[in-house]
N, C-alpha and C positions, 0 to 999 in steps of 0.2 A: 505495500499499499504506500509506503514512503516512495519509492519509484514514480508510483503515479501520480503522487499531489507532488513531485518536483517537473513530473513531467508537466501537470498542468500551467505550472508557474512560468515554464518555458515558453510553452507555447502562446499564452495570455501576453509575455511582453515580446516577441516576435510578432502578432499581431499588431499589436499597438504602434510596433515601427511603422508600420506602411498607413497609419489611419494620420490625417489633416483636418478633422472635422469633430465637433464635439459628440452630433449626433452618431458618427461613427461609433465613436468610442463607448457610446450607452447602447448603443445595437452588443458591442463585443461585451460589455459590462454583465447583460442581460444573457449572454450566453453561456460565461462561466460561473456568474454567481446568483444567477436568477432563480426562480423557482425550478425550473426543470434543467436545470445545470447539473452537472454531472457531482459538482461540490455537493448540490441539496443534496442528490441522490446516495451520498457517502453518509450524510448526518441523517439521514432516513433509516438508511441500513441499522447505524448502532442501535437501535430498539431492538434488533433480531440477535444483537451479539451477547456471548457471554458477559458476564462481570468483569470477567478478566482482560478481554479484549476493549469492552470498554473502557478500562481505566485505562491501555495501552492506548488506542486508536481514537480517543473522544477529543482530549486537547490537540491532539496531532491536526483533527480533519479541523477544528475549528480554528486553531491560528493559521493556518494554510487559506481559511477563507479569509481570516483579515488582511492577511498580507495579500492576497488576491484586490481584494477593494483597496487598499491603501497602493496596488501600482496602481490602478484606474485611475485613482482619485491624484496620481503624481500625474497622469498623463493629460487627465483635465485642465490640472493647473498649468503643466507645459503650454499646451493648446494656449489659454488664456494669456499667457504672457508674450508670443509669439501675435498675437493680436496685434493689429495695425490700426487701430481704433482709438484714438486721443480723446481727452474732454479738458478743458481749458477753463478750468475753476475759477479764474480770473474775472471771466466775464459775467457782467451783468444780466441774470434773466429774470423778467416778469413772471413769476409761478404764482396763479391762484392759491389762496387756500381750499381744498377740498370740501365738499358736505357730504353730508349722510340722507339718505332716503327717507321722509316720516315714518313709515313701516317700522325703518330700522331702529330709529331713535324712541319709537314707543314700545317697540320688541324689549329691548334692552331695559328700560323704565320698569316696564311690570315683572320680566324676569327678577331683576335686581328686587323688586317689592317682594315679590313670591321666596326668593333664596333666604328674605331676611326673617321668612315667616317659617322656614324649615324645609320649604320642597327643592328637590332634587330636579334638576331641569334633564330634560330628556329627549334625543333627537329623533325623528320617525321616518319614514319612508314615504317620498311621494306616489311613489307605484306601489300599490297596496295590492293582497288578495282580497276575495269577494268574503272570503272567512273575517278578517280582520277588520273588514271594512262595515261589514253587514253582518253577519251572521253571529259570531262570536259578541255579536253588542244587540243581539237578542232583533234580528232585522233578517227573517229567513226570507228565501226566495220570493214567496208568492207573499211579502209582506205588500201592503198599500204604502207604507214608508219610504219604499224604495222610489218610489213613483216622484216623490219630493225631492229626491236627491238623484234627478238623473246626471249620469257622470260619462266619461271618455274612456270607452273600453277600449284596449290594447291588442294588437294581434297575439300577443304572446300569454292572454288570458288573465293578464292583472288588468289592474284599473287604475287611473287615477284618482287620487284619495278625495272624497267629498269632503273630510271633516278629518280632525287630527285625534278624534275620539279611540281610533284602533290602537293607537298606543296607550290608553288603558291598558288593553290587553296585552301588547307585549310589557309591558312595565309588572304587571301584577304577576304572569309569566314568572321574569326573572326575578323578581324583588322579593315578591310574598307582601305579606302585610305584618306589621300596621304600616302606610305606606304615603308618602307626599312627593307627588312628581307632578311637573308642569311641562308641556310638548309645544313650543311655538311651531310657525311651520303653514307653506305654502298648499291651501284646496283649492278642488277644479268642481268645478259644476255647469253641465250645459245649462246656463240661465240666457233668459232675455235682459240682455245689460240697459241699464236707466241709470239713473243720477246716483243710485244707491245700492243696485244689482251690478255684479261683475262675474265674468267667467274664470275672473284667477283670482284669491284675495287671499289675507292671512290671518289666523287663527291662533290660541294657542288655549292647548288644553289645560286642564286641571282639574285634580281628582286629591281626595284625600280618603284613606281607608283605615278605620280603628274600632273602636268596641264604644259606643253610647255617640255617634256624631248625628249634630243635628242639623237642620234647615238654616238655623240662625246663623251657626258658624259659615254657612255658604255666603248669606247674605251680609255678616262682616267683614269678609273677603274681597268682595264685590266691592262694597262700598270704599274699603280702603285703597285699593286700585284706583277706582277711580277719582277719588280725593286727592291724592298724591300726585296724580301723574296727570288730572287737568287742573292741577292745584287751585281747587277751591270744590265747595262744598255742592254738589250736585246734586238734583231731585230724583229720585229714581221709584220705580213703581216694581210692585211683583204681583203676577197673572198668571192664571191658571196656563199650562202648555199641554203638549204631547210629544214625547221623544220615545222611542219604545227601550230607550237603553237606562231611564230614569223611573222612578214610580215616588213618591210622586214629582211631576214634571212643573217647571216654573218658565216664566221669560221674566228677564230682568228689563227694562227699558230706562233709559236715562230721556231729561228734558233735551229737548234738540237745542245743543247750544249754538246753532248756523241760525238760527231765527229766533231765539229765547223762549223756545215752548209756544211763538204764533202759529206757527205752521208754513212749511214751504217744501218744493218738491223733492228735497235730501230726506224727508221724514213724512211724504206722501200727507203735507198739510195735518198732520196730525198733533205737531206737538211733542211727541216722541219718536224715538228711534230704540229699535233694537238692541242691545248691547251683548247679552249674555244668556243662551241659553244654557237651563241645567238643572237640576235635581238631585233628588238621593238615588244612586247608583241601583239598579234592579238586580235582584237575588241572581237572575239568570245570568248576567252579565259577570258574576264575581264569581260565581259554578265556573264558566268561562275561562276564567283568569286564575285558577284553580282556590280559589278562597271559599271558606265557608262562610253562608248567611246567616246561618245560624249564632257565630260565633263574633263576627264583623260587620260591620257596615259603611256607609259613605256616602260624601256625595260627590258631582261633580258637573263641571262648568265648560264652555267653549267660548272662550272670552274672543268677540270679534276684533282684532288688530289692526285692521284696515278701517273699519267702524270709529274705534277709538283716537286712529290719527286724522279724522274726518272731524270729529268732535275736538280734537286739542286746535288742530291748526284752522279750523272754520274752512273747511275746504267743502265746497258743497257738492261737486261732483264724483264722485269715485272715480270715473275714467281718466280721470288727472292723474294718480296715481300710477294706472301701467303705462301711461302716456311715453317714461322716455324722455320726456322732454329734458335737457339739460338746464332750460333755463328758468325752468320752473323752481327746479332744485336746488338754485343756487340761494333760493331765499331761505334755506336750512345748512347755513354755514355752521363750521366749527368753531368754537370759541376759542 
């Protein structure tokens, strides 16, 4: 084996002598230290070796891999040093200060608030299976609630998630109970686009699983988020709703800050705008996540980050947020 490892190092050095581009070096790196390389095969074979051989060859193979990586990194460094590109740092450049998207700003503010409350931030998948997006959330194939969340189905049998709620199941499966998680991300629906609806929007899913959880806990969390993000006390209302994954279910609305509650196209002239549907987690959802509903209960909510951004910055048309117009984003300069 020692001879084979030495041969790999010599072969790598010979191949790198012929390269003049970084891209070529990276291709060679993949060949010699990538997942399908011979050195990776040797590392995988360690598990089938005797204890004595593992001791003999384990460190030898690992050290050889490090040497191969060092050889590649040295070659990349040499290419960079030979570059003819020069940069004159004495010139006076007019560099504009960058800006963040309003939804990015709001997402960070909300996650920071929830982290202070003990929530763990998790990242879900934009391409999701029907099981995690619907069935595990108590929405079987023939359930009429699927019509309310018409989505984009992909050729590989997956779909673009309609909500971040699927991360409830992923988190319960991974962490168990008790549990406090939040999951910000992009979601997709086949919507009729207007001033307050888009086919692509952002949510943050929140879930608390423990013993003795009540709806008052959910209301408190929602009010704290709105107060801190919007920098004012906001009038909210809680009205009954229906969601297959919560029981009882509620719709949390806040007074429209764009029109001051008087009524406008954004709030459909009602003076209120829906911010966070949620409720107590349905027992079937707990079971799907591997948690006993006889022992634990909890609440969940899906806070609309896009709607919060509209309220915070008085944006009266949701389509502006996905326009990609940099002139508009200049209004959100980094301090």
